[in-house]
BAFI-3210 file (N, C-alpha, C; in Angstrom, 3 decimals, decimal comma, padded with zeros to 6 digits):
// residues 83
n [1|2|3|4|5|6|7|8|9|10|11|12|13|14|15|16|17|18|19|20|21|22|23|24|25|26|27|28|29|30|31|32|33|34|35|36|37|38|39|40|41|42|43|44|45|46|47|48|49|50|51|52|53|54|55|56|57|58|59|60|61|62|63|64|65|66|67|68|69|70|71|72|73|74|75|76|77|78|79|80|81|82|83]
n.u [-103,599|-105,079|-108,148|-108,937|-111,217|-112,448|-112,664|-111,159|-107,959|-106,523|-103,569|-100,437|-097,702|-094,457|-091,962|-088,584|-087,662|-089,181|-092,000|-093,501|-096,898|-097,949|-097,482|-099,518|-101,607|-100,108|-099,409|-101,702|-103,786|-103,379|-103,219|-100,912|-098,759|-096,647|-094,468|-093,612|-091,010|-089,976|-090,433|-092,309|-095,673|-097,639|-100,951|-103,999|-106,730|-105,956|-106,484|-105,731|-103,194|-101,624|-101,845|-100,627|-097,990|-097,398|-097,317|-095,112|-093,172|-093,164|-092,130|-089,587|-088,588|-088,305|-086,203|-086,414|-085,836|-087,519|-089,229|-091,223|-094,085|-097,370|-100,306|-103,387|-106,226|-109,220|-109,968|-107,554|-106,123|-105,266|-103,455|-100,168|-097,279|-094,215|-091,317]
n.v [-114,919|-112,349|-112,477|-111,535|-108,852|-107,883|-105,218|-102,104|-101,061|-098,224|-096,453|-094,879|-093,939|-093,141|-091,326|-090,392|-087,037|-084,703|-085,280|-084,457|-083,376|-084,173|-086,844|-088,255|-089,726|-091,850|-093,152|-094,596|-092,822|-092,033|-089,627|-086,977|-085,512|-083,037|-083,040|-081,008|-081,621|-082,049|-084,436|-086,841|-087,831|-090,442|-091,127|-092,901|-095,118|-098,555|-101,368|-104,085|-106,441|-107,154|-104,899|-103,041|-104,029|-103,649|-100,854|-100,394|-101,477|-099,608|-097,372|-098,365|-098,769|-096,150|-095,386|-094,071|-093,411|-095,322|-094,500|-095,198|-097,365|-097,256|-098,610|-097,113|-095,773|-094,830|-092,155|-091,035|-090,755|-088,423|-087,227|-086,077|-087,904|-087,409|-088,445]
n.w [163,130|161,267|159,504|156,154|155,649|153,458|153,278|152,385|153,517|155,126|154,469|155,304|153,613|153,928|152,384|151,598|150,921|148,550|146,707|143,711|143,344|140,875|140,534|141,669|140,318|139,227|141,515|142,174|142,849|145,478|148,111|148,037|150,242|151,576|154,278|157,192|157,712|155,253|153,931|151,976|152,160|151,222|151,111|151,827|150,817|150,294|148,391|148,912|150,067|147,866|146,219|147,891|147,950|145,271|145,164|146,807|145,186|143,112|144,469|145,073|142,451|141,589|143,070|145,461|148,855|151,248|154,138|156,043|156,501|157,317|158,646|159,072|160,883|159,166|159,868|160,491|158,223|156,913|158,550|159,266|159,699|161,393|160,736]
ca.u [-103,579|-106,370|-108,732|-109,336|-112,621|-112,951|-112,631|-109,862|-107,250|-105,894|-102,135|-099,565|-096,380|-093,599|-090,724|-087,640|-087,696|-090,464|-092,530|-094,454|-098,262|-098,298|-097,302|-100,657|-102,277|-099,216|-099,484|-103,070|-104,672|-103,103|-102,973|-099,501|-098,601|-095,268|-094,416|-092,740|-089,640|-089,548|-090,686|-093,586|-096,609|-098,652|-101,969|-105,314|-107,100|-105,286|-107,475|-105,272|-101,743|-100,989|-101,767|-099,617|-096,688|-097,201|-096,895|-093,736|-092,327|-093,030|-091,189|-088,266|-088,152|-087,920|-084,979|-086,717|-085,748|-088,762|-089,007|-092,144|-095,401|-098,238|-101,745|-104,037|-107,677|-109,622|-109,997|-106,174|-105,450|-104,694|-102,469|-098,783|-096,279|-092,953|-090,258]
ca.v [-114,156|-111,752|-112,825|-110,357|-108,500|-107,379|-103,760|-101,507|-100,482|-096,944|-096,474|-093,732|-094,380|-091,961|-091,459|-089,289|-086,012|-084,142|-085,816|-083,523|-083,913|-084,740|-088,301|-088,844|-090,742|-092,992|-093,856|-095,092|-091,817|-091,703|-088,219|-086,656|-084,394|-082,776|-082,736|-079,904|-082,132|-082,161|-085,772|-086,999|-088,828|-090,959|-091,648|-093,229|-096,531|-099,528|-102,449|-105,346|-106,546|-107,163|-103,498|-102,403|-104,465|-102,979|-099,476|-100,456|-101,723|-098,325|-096,560|-098,961|-098,527|-094,743|-095,185|-093,160|-094,097|-095,542|-094,256|-096,012|-097,742|-097,357|-098,775|-096,169|-095,714|-093,868|-090,772|-090,578|-090,869|-087,172|-086,716|-086,245|-088,389|-086,704|-089,388]
ca.w [161,905|160,964|158,222|155,392|155,803|152,202|153,335|152,120|154,643|154,833|154,754|155,095|153,159|154,024|151,623|151,779|149,886|148,142|145,466|143,123|143,297|139,567|140,625|142,384|139,512|139,100|142,794|142,335|143,420|146,873|148,371|148,238|151,165|152,001|155,711|157,610|157,690|153,861|153,403|151,285|152,677|150,302|152,022|151,291|150,875|149,425|148,376|149,492|150,224|146,549|145,785|148,734|147,454|143,991|145,454|147,319|144,016|142,412|145,253|144,852|141,076|141,477|143,854|146,566|150,151|151,982|155,563|156,832|155,991|158,490|158,442|159,984|160,854|158,138|160,359|160,650|156,938|156,448|159,500|158,812|160,629|161,231|161,103]
c.u [-104,986|-106,851|-109,099|-110,828|-113,240|-112,989|-111,227|-109,272|-106,653|-104,437|-101,543|-098,191|-095,508|-092,291|-089,869|-087,765|-089,106|-090,859|-093,595|-095,848|-098,672|-098,140|-098,521|-101,341|-101,428|-099,188|-100,932|-103,995|-104,457|-102,823|-101,486|-099,424|-097,136|-095,292|-093,525|-091,271|-089,121|-089,686|-092,040|-094,394|-097,590|-099,714|-103,280|-105,592|-106,315|-106,096|-107,030|-103,746|-101,018|-100,834|-100,714|-098,209|-096,382|-096,757|-095,464|-092,751|-092,116|-092,039|-089,770|-087,732|-087,743|-086,634|-085,170|-086,593|-087,111|-088,472|-089,947|-093,419|-096,262|-099,682|-102,422|-105,555|-108,081|-109,638|-108,602|-105,466|-104,807|-103,704|-101,076|-097,921|-095,015|-091,827|-088,970]
c.v [-113,634|-112,178|-111,552|-110,114|-108,039|-105,859|-103,272|-101,003|-099,156|-097,007|-095,083|-094,293|-093,133|-092,241|-090,217|-088,311|-085,610|-084,636|-084,849|-084,158|-084,490|-086,271|-089,003|-089,952|-092,006|-093,825|-094,171|-094,115|-091,505|-090,208|-088,012|-085,393|-084,267|-082,383|-081,528|-080,317|-082,314|-083,550|-085,786|-088,098|-089,161|-091,585|-091,911|-094,712|-097,360|-100,808|-103,747|-105,362|-106,558|-105,732|-102,748|-102,770|-103,831|-101,531|-099,433|-100,686|-100,428|-097,415|-097,060|-098,635|-097,081|-094,444|-094,222|-093,933|-094,136|-095,371|-095,076|-096,308|-097,995|-097,585|-097,919|-096,312|-094,661|-092,417|-090,205|-090,443|-089,583|-086,558|-086,969|-086,788|-087,608|-087,620|-088,676]
c.w [161,633|159,590|157,478|155,533|154,500|152,162|153,024|153,432|154,195|155,283|154,610|154,783|153,140|153,307|151,819|150,614|149,503|146,759|144,947|143,072|141,939|139,547|141,233|141,579|139,395|140,375|143,152|143,056|144,889|146,998|148,632|149,088|151,533|153,474|155,978|157,561|156,255|153,267|152,712|151,945|151,575|151,195|151,300|151,381|149,864|149,530|149,024|149,553|148,892|146,020|146,595|148,255|146,094|144,176|145,972|146,169|143,228|143,131|145,018|143,464|140,830|142,245|145,010|147,885|150,855|153,464|156,438|156,067|157,220|158,071|159,498|159,891|159,823|158,613|160,597|159,304|156,448|157,429|158,957|159,949|160,379|161,680|161,473]
res [x|x|x|x|x|x|x|x|x|x|x|x|x|x|x|x|x|x|x|x|x|x|x|x|x|x|x|x|x|x|x|x|x|x|x|x|x|x|x|x|x|x|x|x|x|x|x|x|x|x|x|x|x|x|x|x|x|x|x|x|x|x|x|x|x|x|x|x|x|x|x|x|x|x|x|x|x|x|x|x|x|x|x]
***
């Protein structure tokens, strides 16, 4: 098991459908990008696992289908996955 380093990890959370950018603040400032496939990518740094689980809870509470959660290197944070 990896020990926490105290550094934030960057994630890409892909959800079904198109989420309006006005939701960015509610999703803790994560960047909202719409893919060519019409899905939404929430991307950016997340401070720890508790914050990640809190974001997953927000997605669940909105009833939006979650397609994937990917931890990425900081230089990949703005790339769009196409599930």
